[in-house]
N, C-alpha and C positions, 0 to 999 in steps of 0.2 A: 504492500500501500504506500502511495506516495503521500508525504506530509510537507506542508509548506510552512516555513517559519514566518510567524507574523507578528511578534513582540518579544522583547527581552526586557526583564527589570531586574535590579538587584534587589536582593531580601534581607541579606546579613553582609559582613564583612566577608568577601570571598566566596559569597553563596548566590546565584542567579537563577532567576526562573525563565525557560523558554517556553514560548506558547506556539503549539502546531495545530494548523487546520487539516485535517486528514480530506482526501479527495472521497470519501465516502464516510458516514456517520460509523463511529466505533462504540459497541455496546459492551460496556465493561463494568466490574463491581468496583466499588472503592476498597483502594487495598491492592489492586492488581496492578502488574507491570507491563512495560511495552519495549520492544525493541528497537532501537536507533541505529541505522547505519548511514553514516556520513558518505558524500560521494568520493572524497579523498580526505588525505590527512597531511596538514601544515608541516607536522612536526612526526617524528617517527615516534612508534608505539607497540612494543612487542606484541600486544594483546589485539591489535588491529583495529579495524573500523568500526565495529560493532558493539554496543553496550544496552544493557537494559536497564531500566529505570523505571521505580514507582511512579504512577500518574497521580500526580500531588491534587489535581483537581478532582471534583466530584462529578458523577454521573449527572447531576441535577444543575451543572452551572453551563450546559450548552457544548456546543460540539467540539471547541478546542481542547487539546490535550495540553495540560502542563506540566513540564519536566521541570524537577528544582536538584540541582547538584550543587556541591562545591567545585568550585576551578583550582583544580592542583596543579601547579607547574610542573609537576615531574610526570604529568599525564599527556603525552602528545594527544589524545584524543579529546580531552578536557579543553585542552588550549585552542585547539582546532573548532571545537563546539564554541566557544567564547569568541571567536573570531568571525563565525558565520554571519551573513548579511542577511537582513530582512529579506524575505522573499524567496531565499534558498529552497531548493527541493532536497529531502533526504526519502530513505526507504525505510518503513515502519512495518514492524510484525507484532501480533499481538491481538487481543491480552492473554496475558499467563499468570499463573499465579494462584496458590490457595489459600493465602493468608488476606482473607477479605470479610467486609460484613455482610452476614446475611440478615435480611429484613427479618427473619423469624427468630434472630436471637433475643433471648429474655436474659433479665438477671443485670446485675452492676457488672460495668467494665471498666478494667483497672490498666491503663497502659503506661508503662515504663520505658521511656524512649532515650537514645543516646543521640544526640548530635543530629547528622543528616537522616537519621532514623524516623523523625519527624514527619516525613512525606506520606506515607500511607495514613496517618493518622489527620493529616489533615483533609485529606479525602472522607474519609470515615466520619469524623466529626459533622463536617459540611453536610454530608450526606444524610446523617441522623437529623440534624436541626432542619435541612430543607422539606425532609419528607415527614417533619412532626412527629418522629417516631419515639422522642422522647425517653430513650434508653440512656440510663445514667452512665455517664463516661467521666472517668477520673483519671487525669495526665499527670504523669510525672516526668518533666523533661528535664534532662541532664545534659548540660554542655559543657566544653572545654572553658569557656568563658560567658561574660554576660550577653553577647550578642545572639539572643536566642532568634531563629529563623521563624516567621510566620506570627511572632509575639502581639502586634497590634491587632491581627485578627482573632488572636485565640483570646486575648483580653476581652475583646469585645463580645465574643460569642458567651466566655463565660458570665460577662455582665448582664447579658439578655436572656440567658437560658438557665434556671436553677438545677438542672440536671447535668450542666457541663462544670467540671472544676479544674483547675490548673495549677500545678506548683510549678517553680522553677528551681533547678538544682546546679548552682555554677561551682563546677567539680574544682576550679582553680582555687577556690575560696574554701570549700568543704571537704573536698577529698572525694573519695570514690563511694558511690552508694552501697551501703550494707544494710543490713536488717534493721539496725538502731536509727539511720538516717530516713528509710523508709517507713518505719512506724511513727516517726517523729513528723513527717510530712503529712500522714494521714488523720493523726490522732484526733484533729479538730473537724473532720470530714463528717458531713451526715448524708444521707439519702433524702431524696426528695420527699419522701414520707416523714422526713424526721427522725428515723432511727439513726443508731450510732452504726458506721459503715465498720462492716465486718471482711476483712480482707480474704480471709479463708473461703467466703461464702461466694468471692465475686471471680469472674473469668479474667486471667491476667494476660496481657500481651507484652512482650517486649522485642524491639527491632533496634538495631544499631551494629556496630562492629563486631566482628566475633568474639575479642577480649571481653566486651561490655556484656554480651548477650550471655556468653559462658559464665560469666561471674553473677549476672542476675539470676540464671536458673540455680545455680549454688545457693544465692540467697533466698530465693522462693522453697527451696529445699529446705533450708533451715527453720524457715517460716511454718515448715508443714502442710506447704499447698498442694492440693492433689494434683498427681500429674495429668489427669483429664483437665484441669482447670487452667493449664498453661498454654499459651499460642505464643511459639517465638520465630523469628527469622532474622538470619544473619545476613548483613549487608558485607559483601566481600569484594574486595578490590574496587571500592567506589572512589 
């Protein structure tokens, strides 16, 4: 499928969103990803000209596909992507992926996210809001500094919807997320019905670089979260 680049915006330091117009409507679920193949590389990259990225827009936001990523100077692909002119055509393939929100999901969903792992959850939370599903969603967003991607939107969504809650965690100040840090972050969280949030009764999602997700899976084990209540995905080579 051909995709035309129609817009680029800065989201945070070193992080950009690219908006693509597909030649035909793409039916995808919030949280799924897409393959993007650039016509050529301006810089060498041993991994070639194809990468997969989560679609950070929601299916409720129209026809454009939003790709949000960190622009890493060591990546020939990312540097080339950053330099693409508006109007360029690339090849796309998808959607793919099993980490997505099902409309029939029930119960409280807790998202523990590292860095650019926020991308599927922007799509999921926006989808939840736009469809008035009112699924309780609680986001713990860890980043290596205080420049959080999508912060303005997340703050607005939290303000307008009592079933959305967000806690930011700057690991450059507070260190790594561990059992005590997570318990501290959620200790004053309540469900929309006014009940105290019980993390063991919730579904926990974690997305981020492999060291982050591996560490979080160990933390969840210490917290005695049933394995059936954990959904995780590792962002490798991003």
